[in-house]
C-alpha positions in Angstrom: -38.1 -68.2 136.7 -38.7 -71.7 138.1 -41.8 -73.7 137.2 -43.5 -73.2 140.5 -43.0 -69.4 140.3 -44.2 -69.4 136.7 -47.4 -71.1 137.8 -47.8 -68.6 140.6 -47.3 -65.6 138.2 -50.0 -67.0 135.9 -52.4 -67.3 138.8 -51.6 -63.8 140.1 -51.9 -62.3 136.7 -55.2 -64.1 136.1 -56.6 -62.8 139.4 -55.5 -59.2 138.5 -57.1 -59.5 135.1 -60.3 -61.3 135.9 -60.9 -60.5 139.6 -59.3 -57.1 140.2 -61.4 -56.6 143.3 -59.3 -59.3 145.1 -56.4 -56.8 145.4 -58.6 -54.0 146.8 -60.7 -56.2 149.1 -57.9 -58.2 150.6 -54.5 -56.5 150.1 -54.7 -52.8 149.4 -53.4 -50.6 152.1 -55.8 -48.2 153.8 -57.5 -47.3 157.0 -59.7 -50.4 156.9 -56.9 -52.9 156.1 -57.0 -54.6 159.5 -60.8 -55.1 159.3 -60.3 -56.8 155.9 -58.0 -59.5 157.2 -59.1 -63.1 157.9 -60.7 -63.7 161.3 -60.2 -67.4 161.4 -56.5 -67.4 162.4 -54.8 -66.3 165.6 -55.0 -62.7 166.5 -52.5 -60.5 164.7 -50.8 -57.4 166.0 -49.4 -56.5 162.5 -49.5 -52.9 161.6 -51.2 -52.0 158.3 -48.9 -51.8 155.3 -47.7 -48.4 154.3 -50.1 -46.6 152.1 -47.4 -45.9 149.5 -47.6 -49.6 148.6 -50.9 -49.1 146.7 -49.3 -46.8 144.2 -45.9 -48.5 144.1 -47.2 -52.0 143.8 -50.7 -51.9 142.2 -51.1 -55.6 141.4 -50.8 -58.9 143.1 -47.7 -59.8 141.0 -46.1 -56.5 142.0 -46.8 -57.2 145.7 -45.3 -60.6 145.3 -42.2 -59.3 143.5 -41.7 -56.7 146.3 -41.9 -59.4 149.0 -45.2 -57.9 150.4 -47.4 -61.0 150.3 -47.5 -63.3 153.4 -47.6 -67.1 152.8 -48.5 -70.1 154.9 -45.5 -72.1 156.0 -44.1 -74.1 153.0 -46.1 -72.1 150.5 -46.4 -71.3 147.6 -46.0 -74.9 146.6 -47.0 -77.4 144.0 -48.5 -80.5 145.6 -48.4 -83.7 143.5 -50.9 -86.4 144.3 -51.1 -90.1 143.6 -54.2 -92.1 144.4 -55.7 -91.8 147.0 -53.8 -88.5 147.7 -55.7 -85.8 149.6 -55.5 -83.0 152.1 -57.7 -83.5 155.2 -60.0 -80.8 156.4 -58.0 -77.8 157.6 -58.0 -74.0 157.9 -55.5 -72.0 155.9 -55.8 -68.8 158.0 -55.0 -66.7 155.0 -57.0 -64.1 153.1 -56.8 -66.0 149.8 -56.3 -69.5 148.7 -55.6 -70.2 145.0 -55.8 -73.8 143.6 -54.5 -74.4 140.1 -55.1 -77.9 138.8 -52.2 -78.9 136.6 -53.8 -82.0 135.2 -56.7 -82.1 132.7 -59.9 -82.8 134.8 -60.8 -85.7 132.5 -57.5 -87.4 133.5 -58.5 -88.1 137.1 -61.4 -88.9 139.3 -62.4 -87.1 142.5 -60.9 -83.8 143.6 -62.6 -80.8 144.8 -62.4 -78.3 147.6 -64.9 -77.5 150.2 -65.3 -74.1 152.0 -67.2 -73.8 155.2 -68.8 -70.7 156.8 -66.6 -69.1 159.5 -69.0 -70.1 162.2 -69.0 -73.8 161.3 -66.2 -75.9 162.7 -64.4 -78.6 160.8 
């Protein structure tokens, strides 16, 4: 397992352990799956995932290992910053964004992520 994937596994496992409702609210197959998808991106015609996935892949790690998670282009990734590195305001268009700082917070200044309500433009 590469370093990026190891970090990803840690993040997925932490979400499954400490926020198990993330799976049910965003990824679990069911009749209401389409209604639970993000509304900030372009319209999607995707069919809901097969219901068998809920039993076959009951965790985010399981979904990842089965190739059932959708990523933004170029993701998942580890982004390394040097001062004054930053991402400008943007929309991910995904149901879930996970940020994992790899540096001790006392080792740098700045940082932070802002989230805007869906009705507010950037």
